[in-house]
PDB file with SEQRES, HELIX, SHEET and CRYST1 records, atoms N, CA, C and O in Angstrom:
SEQRES   1 A   79  MET GLU ILE SER VAL ILE GLN ILE GLY ASN SER LYS GLY          
SEQRES   2 A   79  PHE ARG LEU SER LYS GLU ILE LEU ASN ARG TYR ASN ILE          
SEQRES   3 A   79  LYS ASP LYS ILE GLU LEU ILE LEU GLU LYS GLY TYR PHE          
SEQRES   4 A   79  ILE LEU LYS PRO LEU SER GLN PRO ARG LYS GLY TRP GLU          
SEQRES   5 A   79  ASN ALA PHE LYS LEU MET HIS LYS GLU GLN ASP ASP HIS          
SEQRES   6 A   79  LEU LEU MET ASP ASP VAL PHE LYS ASP GLU ASN SER ALA          
SEQRES   7 A   79  GLU                                                          
HELIX    1 AA1 LYS A   18  ARG A   23  1                                   6    
HELIX    2 AA2 TRP A   51  LYS A   60  1                                  10    
SHEET    1 AA1 2 ILE A   6  ILE A   8  0                                        
SHEET    2 AA1 2 SER A  11  GLY A  13 -1                                        
SHEET    1 AA2 2 ILE A  30  GLU A  35  0                                        
SHEET    2 AA2 2 TYR A  38  PRO A  43 -1                                        
CRYST1    1.000    1.000    1.000  90.00  90.00  90.00 P 1           1          
ATOM      1  N   MET A   1      97.780 157.020  36.142  1.00  0.00           N  
ATOM      2  CA  MET A   1      99.079 157.658  36.240  1.00  0.00           C  
ATOM      3  C   MET A   1      99.828 157.383  34.947  1.00  0.00           C  
ATOM      4  O   MET A   1      99.871 156.249  34.473  1.00  0.00           O  
ATOM      5  N   GLU A   2     100.406 158.408  34.393  1.00  0.00           N  
ATOM      6  CA  GLU A   2     101.172 158.262  33.160  1.00  0.00           C  
ATOM      7  C   GLU A   2     102.651 158.441  33.482  1.00  0.00           C  
ATOM      8  O   GLU A   2     103.043 159.409  34.135  1.00  0.00           O  
ATOM      9  N   ILE A   3     103.478 157.485  33.011  1.00  0.00           N  
ATOM     10  CA  ILE A   3     104.924 157.593  33.195  1.00  0.00           C  
ATOM     11  C   ILE A   3     105.605 157.341  31.856  1.00  0.00           C  
ATOM     12  O   ILE A   3     105.046 156.683  30.979  1.00  0.00           O  
ATOM     13  N   SER A   4     106.806 157.864  31.708  1.00  0.00           N  
ATOM     14  CA  SER A   4     107.534 157.734  30.445  1.00  0.00           C  
ATOM     15  C   SER A   4     108.362 156.462  30.408  1.00  0.00           C  
ATOM     16  O   SER A   4     108.888 156.007  31.424  1.00  0.00           O  
ATOM     17  N   VAL A   5     108.465 155.899  29.205  1.00  0.00           N  
ATOM     18  CA  VAL A   5     109.365 154.773  28.966  1.00  0.00           C  
ATOM     19  C   VAL A   5     110.698 155.390  28.568  1.00  0.00           C  
ATOM     20  O   VAL A   5     110.749 156.243  27.681  1.00  0.00           O  
ATOM     21  N   ILE A   6     111.781 154.961  29.222  1.00  0.00           N  
ATOM     22  CA  ILE A   6     113.095 155.572  29.011  1.00  0.00           C  
ATOM     23  C   ILE A   6     114.096 154.537  28.519  1.00  0.00           C  
ATOM     24  O   ILE A   6     113.920 153.338  28.734  1.00  0.00           O  
ATOM     25  N   GLN A   7     115.134 155.002  27.866  1.00  0.00           N  
ATOM     26  CA  GLN A   7     116.217 154.143  27.383  1.00  0.00           C  
ATOM     27  C   GLN A   7     117.120 153.793  28.562  1.00  0.00           C  
ATOM     28  O   GLN A   7     117.546 154.676  29.307  1.00  0.00           O  
ATOM     29  N   ILE A   8     117.412 152.504  28.728  1.00  0.00           N  
ATOM     30  CA  ILE A   8     118.344 152.024  29.756  1.00  0.00           C  
ATOM     31  C   ILE A   8     119.292 151.059  29.044  1.00  0.00           C  
ATOM     32  O   ILE A   8     118.978 149.879  28.887  1.00  0.00           O  
ATOM     33  N   GLY A   9     120.448 151.559  28.617  1.00  0.00           N  
ATOM     34  CA  GLY A   9     121.372 150.737  27.833  1.00  0.00           C  
ATOM     35  C   GLY A   9     120.715 150.337  26.526  1.00  0.00           C  
ATOM     36  O   GLY A   9     120.221 151.190  25.789  1.00  0.00           O  
ATOM     37  N   ASN A  10     120.706 149.020  26.231  1.00  0.00           N  
ATOM     38  CA  ASN A  10     120.058 148.517  25.019  1.00  0.00           C  
ATOM     39  C   ASN A  10     118.582 148.212  25.244  1.00  0.00           C  
ATOM     40  O   ASN A  10     117.886 147.791  24.320  1.00  0.00           O  
ATOM     41  N   SER A  11     118.108 148.419  26.453  1.00  0.00           N  
ATOM     42  CA  SER A  11     116.719 148.106  26.806  1.00  0.00           C  
ATOM     43  C   SER A  11     115.938 149.382  27.059  1.00  0.00           C  
ATOM     44  O   SER A  11     116.469 150.486  26.944  1.00  0.00           O  
ATOM     45  N   LYS A  12     114.689 149.217  27.399  1.00  0.00           N  
ATOM     46  CA  LYS A  12     113.848 150.339  27.817  1.00  0.00           C  
ATOM     47  C   LYS A  12     113.199 149.957  29.133  1.00  0.00           C  
ATOM     48  O   LYS A  12     113.004 148.777  29.425  1.00  0.00           O  
ATOM     49  N   GLY A  13     112.874 150.953  29.911  1.00  0.00           N  
ATOM     50  CA  GLY A  13     112.255 150.706  31.201  1.00  0.00           C  
ATOM     51  C   GLY A  13     111.503 151.929  31.664  1.00  0.00           C  
ATOM     52  O   GLY A  13     111.309 152.877  30.904  1.00  0.00           O  
ATOM     53  N   PHE A  14     111.085 151.907  32.902  1.00  0.00           N  
ATOM     54  CA  PHE A  14     110.411 153.061  33.482  1.00  0.00           C  
ATOM     55  C   PHE A  14     110.799 153.172  34.942  1.00  0.00           C  
ATOM     56  O   PHE A  14     111.240 152.204  35.561  1.00  0.00           O  
ATOM     57  N   ARG A  15     110.629 154.360  35.479  1.00  0.00           N  
ATOM     58  CA  ARG A  15     110.984 154.634  36.872  1.00  0.00           C  
ATOM     59  C   ARG A  15     109.724 154.728  37.703  1.00  0.00           C  
ATOM     60  O   ARG A  15     108.706 155.261  37.263  1.00  0.00           O  
ATOM     61  N   LEU A  16     109.809 154.199  38.919  1.00  0.00           N  
ATOM     62  CA  LEU A  16     108.722 154.354  39.888  1.00  0.00           C  
ATOM     63  C   LEU A  16     109.175 155.353  40.942  1.00  0.00           C  
ATOM     64  O   LEU A  16     110.325 155.321  41.381  1.00  0.00           O  
ATOM     65  N   SER A  17     108.293 156.221  41.339  1.00  0.00           N  
ATOM     66  CA  SER A  17     108.651 157.247  42.318  1.00  0.00           C  
ATOM     67  C   SER A  17     108.924 156.621  43.688  1.00  0.00           C  
ATOM     68  O   SER A  17     108.471 155.514  43.982  1.00  0.00           O  
ATOM     69  N   LYS A  18     109.655 157.336  44.499  1.00  0.00           N  
ATOM     70  CA  LYS A  18     109.966 156.884  45.861  1.00  0.00           C  
ATOM     71  C   LYS A  18     108.677 156.667  46.646  1.00  0.00           C  
ATOM     72  O   LYS A  18     108.587 155.735  47.446  1.00  0.00           O  
ATOM     73  N   GLU A  19     107.688 157.513  46.424  1.00  0.00           N  
ATOM     74  CA  GLU A  19     106.400 157.384  47.120  1.00  0.00           C  
ATOM     75  C   GLU A  19     105.728 156.049  46.800  1.00  0.00           C  
ATOM     76  O   GLU A  19     105.215 155.381  47.698  1.00  0.00           O  
ATOM     77  N   ILE A  20     105.730 155.661  45.523  1.00  0.00           N  
ATOM     78  CA  ILE A  20     105.135 154.379  45.121  1.00  0.00           C  
ATOM     79  C   ILE A  20     105.933 153.218  45.708  1.00  0.00           C  
ATOM     80  O   ILE A  20     105.353 152.259  46.217  1.00  0.00           O  
ATOM     81  N   LEU A  21     107.265 153.301  45.638  1.00  0.00           N  
ATOM     82  CA  LEU A  21     108.105 152.236  46.190  1.00  0.00           C  
ATOM     83  C   LEU A  21     107.839 152.048  47.676  1.00  0.00           C  
ATOM     84  O   LEU A  21     107.735 150.914  48.145  1.00  0.00           O  
ATOM     85  N   ASN A  22     107.728 153.119  48.410  1.00  0.00           N  
ATOM     86  CA  ASN A  22     107.464 153.035  49.855  1.00  0.00           C  
ATOM     87  C   ASN A  22     106.051 152.550  50.143  1.00  0.00           C  
ATOM     88  O   ASN A  22     105.850 151.697  51.008  1.00  0.00           O  
ATOM     89  N   ARG A  23     105.070 153.091  49.421  1.00  0.00           N  
ATOM     90  CA  ARG A  23     103.669 152.743  49.681  1.00  0.00           C  
ATOM     91  C   ARG A  23     103.406 151.249  49.485  1.00  0.00           C  
ATOM     92  O   ARG A  23     102.653 150.639  50.244  1.00  0.00           O  
ATOM     93  N   TYR A  24     104.039 150.664  48.452  1.00  0.00           N  
ATOM     94  CA  TYR A  24     103.791 149.258  48.128  1.00  0.00           C  
ATOM     95  C   TYR A  24     104.924 148.343  48.578  1.00  0.00           C  
ATOM     96  O   TYR A  24     104.974 147.173  48.201  1.00  0.00           O  
ATOM     97  N   ASN A  25     105.825 148.881  49.381  1.00  0.00           N  
ATOM     98  CA  ASN A  25     106.923 148.107  49.979  1.00  0.00           C  
ATOM     99  C   ASN A  25     107.722 147.354  48.910  1.00  0.00           C  
ATOM    100  O   ASN A  25     107.991 146.161  49.051  1.00  0.00           O  
ATOM    101  N   ILE A  26     108.093 148.057  47.854  1.00  0.00           N  
ATOM    102  CA  ILE A  26     108.885 147.471  46.774  1.00  0.00           C  
ATOM    103  C   ILE A  26     110.346 147.665  47.118  1.00  0.00           C  
ATOM    104  O   ILE A  26     110.803 148.792  47.310  1.00  0.00           O  
ATOM    105  N   LYS A  27     111.081 146.565  47.197  1.00  0.00           N  
ATOM    106  CA  LYS A  27     112.505 146.618  47.562  1.00  0.00           C  
ATOM    107  C   LYS A  27     113.362 146.341  46.334  1.00  0.00           C  
ATOM    108  O   LYS A  27     113.537 147.224  45.494  1.00  0.00           O  
ATOM    109  N   ASP A  28     113.896 145.132  46.216  1.00  0.00           N  
ATOM    110  CA  ASP A  28     114.846 144.794  45.156  1.00  0.00           C  
ATOM    111  C   ASP A  28     114.207 144.183  43.921  1.00  0.00           C  
ATOM    112  O   ASP A  28     114.695 144.382  42.808  1.00  0.00           O  
ATOM    113  N   LYS A  29     113.120 143.441  44.105  1.00  0.00           N  
ATOM    114  CA  LYS A  29     112.525 142.721  42.985  1.00  0.00           C  
ATOM    115  C   LYS A  29     111.010 142.850  43.032  1.00  0.00           C  
ATOM    116  O   LYS A  29     110.414 143.062  44.088  1.00  0.00           O  
ATOM    117  N   ILE A  30     110.401 142.715  41.841  1.00  0.00           N  
ATOM    118  CA  ILE A  30     108.953 142.653  41.731  1.00  0.00           C  
ATOM    119  C   ILE A  30     108.601 141.497  40.804  1.00  0.00           C  
ATOM    120  O   ILE A  30     109.438 141.030  40.032  1.00  0.00           O  
ATOM    121  N   GLU A  31     107.377 141.049  40.888  1.00  0.00           N  
ATOM    122  CA  GLU A  31     106.888 140.022  39.968  1.00  0.00           C  
ATOM    123  C   GLU A  31     106.100 140.744  38.871  1.00  0.00           C  
ATOM    124  O   GLU A  31     105.253 141.588  39.162  1.00  0.00           O  
ATOM    125  N   LEU A  32     106.381 140.409  37.627  1.00  0.00           N  
ATOM    126  CA  LEU A  32     105.665 140.984  36.488  1.00  0.00           C  
ATOM    127  C   LEU A  32     104.673 139.940  35.994  1.00  0.00           C  
ATOM    128  O   LEU A  32     105.056 138.836  35.607  1.00  0.00           O  
ATOM    129  N   ILE A  33     103.392 140.304  36.013  1.00  0.00           N  
ATOM    130  CA  ILE A  33     102.329 139.408  35.568  1.00  0.00           C  
ATOM    131  C   ILE A  33     101.710 140.017  34.311  1.00  0.00           C  
ATOM    132  O   ILE A  33     101.300 141.177  34.313  1.00  0.00           O  
ATOM    133  N   LEU A  34     101.646 139.229  33.243  1.00  0.00           N  
ATOM    134  CA  LEU A  34     101.026 139.670  31.993  1.00  0.00           C  
ATOM    135  C   LEU A  34      99.636 139.057  31.927  1.00  0.00           C  
ATOM    136  O   LEU A  34      99.488 137.835  31.890  1.00  0.00           O  
ATOM    137  N   GLU A  35      98.612 139.918  31.912  1.00  0.00           N  
ATOM    138  CA  GLU A  35      97.252 139.402  31.980  1.00  0.00           C  
ATOM    139  C   GLU A  35      96.302 140.248  31.133  1.00  0.00           C  
ATOM    140  O   GLU A  35      96.090 141.426  31.418  1.00  0.00           O  
ATOM    141  N   LYS A  36      95.736 139.646  30.101  1.00  0.00           N  
ATOM    142  CA  LYS A  36      94.709 140.272  29.267  1.00  0.00           C  
ATOM    143  C   LYS A  36      95.088 141.686  28.832  1.00  0.00           C  
ATOM    144  O   LYS A  36      94.297 142.616  28.989  1.00  0.00           O  
ATOM    145  N   GLY A  37      96.279 141.851  28.292  1.00  0.00           N  
ATOM    146  CA  GLY A  37      96.697 143.147  27.789  1.00  0.00           C  
ATOM    147  C   GLY A  37      97.193 144.118  28.848  1.00  0.00           C  
ATOM    148  O   GLY A  37      97.412 145.293  28.553  1.00  0.00           O  
ATOM    149  N   TYR A  38      97.373 143.647  30.080  1.00  0.00           N  
ATOM    150  CA  TYR A  38      97.837 144.499  31.171  1.00  0.00           C  
ATOM    151  C   TYR A  38      99.142 143.970  31.747  1.00  0.00           C  
ATOM    152  O   TYR A  38      99.405 142.767  31.729  1.00  0.00           O  
ATOM    153  N   PHE A  39      99.943 144.878  32.251  1.00  0.00           N  
ATOM    154  CA  PHE A  39     101.097 144.533  33.070  1.00  0.00           C  
ATOM    155  C   PHE A  39     100.670 144.718  34.519  1.00  0.00           C  
ATOM    156  O   PHE A  39     100.112 145.756  34.875  1.00  0.00           O  
ATOM    157  N   ILE A  40     100.925 143.732  35.345  1.00  0.00           N  
ATOM    158  CA  ILE A  40     100.665 143.858  36.775  1.00  0.00           C  
ATOM    159  C   ILE A  40     101.999 143.709  37.480  1.00  0.00           C  
ATOM    160  O   ILE A  40     102.691 142.705  37.309  1.00  0.00           O  
ATOM    161  N   LEU A  41     102.357 144.699  38.266  1.00  0.00           N  
ATOM    162  CA  LEU A  41     103.598 144.656  39.037  1.00  0.00           C  
ATOM    163  C   LEU A  41     103.236 144.316  40.473  1.00  0.00           C  
ATOM    164  O   LEU A  41     102.432 145.004  41.102  1.00  0.00           O  
ATOM    165  N   LYS A  42     103.835 143.251  40.984  1.00  0.00           N  
ATOM    166  CA  LYS A  42     103.511 142.779  42.328  1.00  0.00           C  
ATOM    167  C   LYS A  42     104.794 142.728  43.154  1.00  0.00           C  
ATOM    168  O   LYS A  42     105.762 142.084  42.750  1.00  0.00           O  
ATOM    169  N   PRO A  43     104.812 143.399  44.305  1.00  0.00           N  
ATOM    170  CA  PRO A  43     106.010 143.337  45.152  1.00  0.00           C  
ATOM    171  C   PRO A  43     106.279 141.897  45.578  1.00  0.00           C  
ATOM    172  O   PRO A  43     105.351 141.153  45.894  1.00  0.00           O  
ATOM    173  N   LEU A  44     107.556 141.508  45.584  1.00  0.00           N  
ATOM    174  CA  LEU A  44     107.932 140.185  46.060  1.00  0.00           C  
ATOM    175  C   LEU A  44     108.240 140.286  47.542  1.00  0.00           C  
ATOM    176  O   LEU A  44     109.032 141.126  47.969  1.00  0.00           O  
ATOM    177  N   SER A  45     107.625 139.446  48.299  1.00  0.00           N  
ATOM    178  CA  SER A  45     107.829 139.429  49.739  1.00  0.00           C  
ATOM    179  C   SER A  45     108.583 138.169  50.114  1.00  0.00           C  
ATOM    180  O   SER A  45     108.225 137.072  49.684  1.00  0.00           O  
ATOM    181  N   GLN A  46     109.617 138.322  50.909  1.00  0.00           N  
ATOM    182  CA  GLN A  46     110.391 137.176  51.385  1.00  0.00           C  
ATOM    183  C   GLN A  46     110.476 137.243  52.909  1.00  0.00           C  
ATOM    184  O   GLN A  46     111.536 137.533  53.465  1.00  0.00           O  
ATOM    185  N   PRO A  47     109.354 136.972  53.583  1.00  0.00           N  
ATOM    186  CA  PRO A  47     109.338 137.132  55.041  1.00  0.00           C  
ATOM    187  C   PRO A  47     110.286 136.198  55.784  1.00  0.00           C  
ATOM    188  O   PRO A  47     110.660 136.486  56.921  1.00  0.00           O  
ATOM    189  N   ARG A  48     110.684 135.086  55.168  1.00  0.00           N  
ATOM    190  CA  ARG A  48     111.572 134.131  55.849  1.00  0.00           C  
ATOM    191  C   ARG A  48     113.002 134.190  55.327  1.00  0.00           C  
ATOM    192  O   ARG A  48     113.808 133.303  55.607  1.00  0.00           O  
ATOM    193  N   LYS A  49     113.314 135.234  54.570  1.00  0.00           N  
ATOM    194  CA  LYS A  49     114.656 135.378  54.021  1.00  0.00           C  
ATOM    195  C   LYS A  49     115.658 135.465  55.171  1.00  0.00           C  
ATOM    196  O   LYS A  49     115.480 136.248  56.104  1.00  0.00           O  
ATOM    197  N   GLY A  50     116.701 134.661  55.092  1.00  0.00           N  
ATOM    198  CA  GLY A  50     117.743 134.681  56.112  1.00  0.00           C  
ATOM    199  C   GLY A  50     117.506 133.729  57.273  1.00  0.00           C  
ATOM    200  O   GLY A  50     118.382 133.569  58.123  1.00  0.00           O  
ATOM    201  N   TRP A  51     116.335 133.089  57.326  1.00  0.00           N  
ATOM    202  CA  TRP A  51     116.039 132.187  58.438  1.00  0.00           C  
ATOM    203  C   TRP A  51     117.005 131.004  58.474  1.00  0.00           C  
ATOM    204  O   TRP A  51     117.452 130.609  59.550  1.00  0.00           O  
ATOM    205  N   GLU A  52     117.333 130.433  57.313  1.00  0.00           N  
ATOM    206  CA  GLU A  52     118.197 129.255  57.282  1.00  0.00           C  
ATOM    207  C   GLU A  52     119.543 129.562  57.935  1.00  0.00           C  
ATOM    208  O   GLU A  52     120.025 128.784  58.759  1.00  0.00           O  
ATOM    209  N   ASN A  53     120.144 130.675  57.578  1.00  0.00           N  
ATOM    210  CA  ASN A  53     121.428 131.046  58.178  1.00  0.00           C  
ATOM    211  C   ASN A  53     121.290 131.344  59.664  1.00  0.00           C  
ATOM    212  O   ASN A  53     122.176 131.006  60.449  1.00  0.00           O  
ATOM    213  N   ALA A  54     120.187 131.974  60.057  1.00  0.00           N  
ATOM    214  CA  ALA A  54     119.954 132.274  61.470  1.00  0.00           C  
ATOM    215  C   ALA A  54     119.820 130.981  62.274  1.00  0.00           C  
ATOM    216  O   ALA A  54     120.358 130.883  63.376  1.00  0.00           O  
ATOM    217  N   PHE A  55     119.106 129.986  61.731  1.00  0.00           N  
ATOM    218  CA  PHE A  55     118.946 128.713  62.432  1.00  0.00           C  
ATOM    219  C   PHE A  55     120.274 127.973  62.549  1.00  0.00           C  
ATOM    220  O   PHE A  55     120.560 127.363  63.579  1.00  0.00           O  
ATOM    221  N   LYS A  56     121.086 128.025  61.491  1.00  0.00           N  
ATOM    222  CA  LYS A  56     122.400 127.374  61.548  1.00  0.00           C  
ATOM    223  C   LYS A  56     123.271 128.028  62.620  1.00  0.00           C  
ATOM    224  O   LYS A  56     123.969 127.337  63.362  1.00  0.00           O  
ATOM    225  N   LEU A  57     123.231 129.347  62.700  1.00  0.00           N  
ATOM    226  CA  LEU A  57     124.002 130.065  63.709  1.00  0.00           C  
ATOM    227  C   LEU A  57     123.498 129.730  65.115  1.00  0.00           C  
ATOM    228  O   LEU A  57     124.295 129.529  66.032  1.00  0.00           O  
ATOM    229  N   MET A  58     122.177 129.670  65.282  1.00  0.00           N  
ATOM    230  CA  MET A  58     121.613 129.293  66.587  1.00  0.00           C  
ATOM    231  C   MET A  58     122.093 127.906  66.999  1.00  0.00           C  
ATOM    232  O   MET A  58     122.454 127.692  68.157  1.00  0.00           O  
ATOM    233  N   HIS A  59     122.100 126.961  66.055  1.00  0.00           N  
ATOM    234  CA  HIS A  59     122.547 125.603  66.358  1.00  0.00           C  
ATOM    235  C   HIS A  59     124.027 125.591  66.733  1.00  0.00           C  
ATOM    236  O   HIS A  59     124.430 124.937  67.694  1.00  0.00           O  
ATOM    237  N   LYS A  60     124.818 126.313  65.971  1.00  0.00           N  
ATOM    238  CA  LYS A  60     126.258 126.383  66.232  1.00  0.00           C  
ATOM    239  C   LYS A  60     126.535 126.939  67.626  1.00  0.00           C  
ATOM    240  O   LYS A  60     127.448 126.482  68.313  1.00  0.00           O  
ATOM    241  N   GLU A  61     125.741 127.928  68.037  1.00  0.00           N  
ATOM    242  CA  GLU A  61     125.921 128.550  69.352  1.00  0.00           C  
ATOM    243  C   GLU A  61     125.107 127.852  70.433  1.00  0.00           C  
ATOM    244  O   GLU A  61     125.003 128.352  71.553  1.00  0.00           O  
ATOM    245  N   GLN A  62     124.529 126.695  70.104  1.00  0.00           N  
ATOM    246  CA  GLN A  62     123.723 125.886  71.021  1.00  0.00           C  
ATOM    247  C   GLN A  62     122.590 126.702  71.639  1.00  0.00           C  
ATOM    248  O   GLN A  62     122.297 126.591  72.830  1.00  0.00           O  
ATOM    249  N   ASP A  63     121.971 127.512  70.812  1.00  0.00           N  
ATOM    250  CA  ASP A  63     120.857 128.350  71.254  1.00  0.00           C  
ATOM    251  C   ASP A  63     119.569 127.932  70.560  1.00  0.00           C  
ATOM    252  O   ASP A  63     118.685 128.757  70.329  1.00  0.00           O  
ATOM    253  N   ASP A  64     119.465 126.638  70.224  1.00  0.00           N  
ATOM    254  CA  ASP A  64     118.293 126.162  69.506  1.00  0.00           C  
ATOM    255  C   ASP A  64     117.475 125.172  70.332  1.00  0.00           C  
ATOM    256  O   ASP A  64     116.897 124.234  69.782  1.00  0.00           O  
ATOM    257  N   HIS A  65     117.426 125.371  71.626  1.00  0.00           N  
ATOM    258  CA  HIS A  65     116.651 124.480  72.494  1.00  0.00           C  
ATOM    259  C   HIS A  65     115.192 124.932  72.526  1.00  0.00           C  
ATOM    260  O   HIS A  65     114.882 126.089  72.245  1.00  0.00           O  
ATOM    261  N   LEU A  66     114.303 124.003  72.873  1.00  0.00           N  
ATOM    262  CA  LEU A  66     112.877 124.307  72.949  1.00  0.00           C  
ATOM    263  C   LEU A  66     112.603 125.195  74.150  1.00  0.00           C  
ATOM    264  O   LEU A  66     113.226 125.036  75.200  1.00  0.00           O  
ATOM    265  N   LEU A  67     111.689 126.115  74.001  1.00  0.00           N  
ATOM    266  CA  LEU A  67     111.311 126.982  75.108  1.00  0.00           C  
ATOM    267  C   LEU A  67     110.269 126.317  76.000  1.00  0.00           C  
ATOM    268  O   LEU A  67     110.093 126.713  77.152  1.00  0.00           O  
ATOM    269  N   MET A  68     109.581 125.311  75.475  1.00  0.00           N  
ATOM    270  CA  MET A  68     108.630 124.534  76.274  1.00  0.00           C  
ATOM    271  C   MET A  68     108.634 123.098  75.739  1.00  0.00           C  
ATOM    272  O   MET A  68     108.976 122.859  74.581  1.00  0.00           O  
ATOM    273  N   ASP A  69     108.258 122.174  76.574  1.00  0.00           N  
ATOM    274  CA  ASP A  69     108.238 120.770  76.176  1.00  0.00           C  
ATOM    275  C   ASP A  69     107.256 120.537  75.036  1.00  0.00           C  
ATOM    276  O   ASP A  69     106.254 121.239  74.900  1.00  0.00           O  
ATOM    277  N   ASP A  70     107.569 119.529  74.215  1.00  0.00           N  
ATOM    278  CA  ASP A  70     106.677 119.174  73.123  1.00  0.00           C  
ATOM    279  C   ASP A  70     105.335 118.650  73.639  1.00  0.00           C  
ATOM    280  O   ASP A  70     104.284 119.001  73.105  1.00  0.00           O  
ATOM    281  N   VAL A  71     105.370 117.828  74.655  1.00  0.00           N  
ATOM    282  CA  VAL A  71     104.165 117.211  75.205  1.00  0.00           C  
ATOM    283  C   VAL A  71     104.041 117.640  76.659  1.00  0.00           C  
ATOM    284  O   VAL A  71     104.973 117.489  77.448  1.00  0.00           O  
ATOM    285  N   PHE A  72     102.889 118.168  76.995  1.00  0.00           N  
ATOM    286  CA  PHE A  72     102.647 118.565  78.381  1.00  0.00           C  
ATOM    287  C   PHE A  72     102.396 117.327  79.229  1.00  0.00           C  
ATOM    288  O   PHE A  72     101.894 116.321  78.727  1.00  0.00           O  
ATOM    289  N   LYS A  73     102.737 117.390  80.494  1.00  0.00           N  
ATOM    290  CA  LYS A  73     102.602 116.235  81.386  1.00  0.00           C  
ATOM    291  C   LYS A  73     101.166 115.749  81.493  1.00  0.00           C  
ATOM    292  O   LYS A  73     100.934 114.544  81.594  1.00  0.00           O  
ATOM    293  N   ASP A  74     100.201 116.654  81.474  1.00  0.00           N  
ATOM    294  CA  ASP A  74      98.783 116.261  81.614  1.00  0.00           C  
ATOM    295  C   ASP A  74      98.105 116.002  80.273  1.00  0.00           C  
ATOM    296  O   ASP A  74      96.889 115.819  80.225  1.00  0.00           O  
ATOM    297  N   GLU A  75      98.879 115.985  79.175  1.00  0.00           N  
ATOM    298  CA  GLU A  75      98.318 115.759  77.852  1.00  0.00           C  
ATOM    299  C   GLU A  75      98.240 114.263  77.561  1.00  0.00           C  
ATOM    300  O   GLU A  75      99.196 113.530  77.812  1.00  0.00           O  
ATOM    301  N   ASN A  76      97.119 113.815  77.041  1.00  0.00           N  
ATOM    302  CA  ASN A  76      96.943 112.420  76.669  1.00  0.00           C  
ATOM    303  C   ASN A  76      97.180 112.315  75.163  1.00  0.00           C  
ATOM    304  O   ASN A  76      96.367 112.796  74.373  1.00  0.00           O  
ATOM    305  N   SER A  77      98.277 111.694  74.765  1.00  0.00           N  
ATOM    306  CA  SER A  77      98.614 111.613  73.342  1.00  0.00           C  
ATOM    307  C   SER A  77      97.699 110.664  72.577  1.00  0.00           C  
ATOM    308  O   SER A  77      97.712 110.660  71.346  1.00  0.00           O  
ATOM    309  N   ALA A  78      96.900 109.854  73.286  1.00  0.00           N  
ATOM    310  CA  ALA A  78      95.986 108.929  72.626  1.00  0.00           C  
ATOM    311  C   ALA A  78      94.726 109.635  72.141  1.00  0.00           C  
ATOM    312  O   ALA A  78      93.999 109.093  71.309  1.00  0.00           O  
ATOM    313  N   GLU A  79      94.461 110.818  72.641  1.00  0.00           N  
ATOM    314  CA  GLU A  79      93.234 111.542  72.249  1.00  0.00           C  
ATOM    315  C   GLU A  79      93.309 112.097  70.867  1.00  0.00           C  
ATOM    316  O   GLU A  79      92.359 112.726  70.402  1.00  0.00           O  
TER     317      GLU A  79                                                      
END                                                                             
C-alpha cells in the first residue's frame, strides 16, 4: 500500500484510512518500532485502563466484597 507523506505544521506525517484504523483497532496511540530499515506500527492496547478508578469507586460504595470465600470448607491448606 502506498500512502503520501503530508505536511502537518512544522512536521510531516501520514494518514491511515478509517478501514485500517477499524481493522487493527487503532484508537488514540500506536507504538512505533524501528527495525532493520522498516517502520512497524503496533496498536497500543490498554485492557485494564480505568480499573484503578473503578476499584476505588467500588470500595467507596462498599461494593468490593468477595463473591466466594477464599478457602473452601473442605479444602486442606496443607496440601
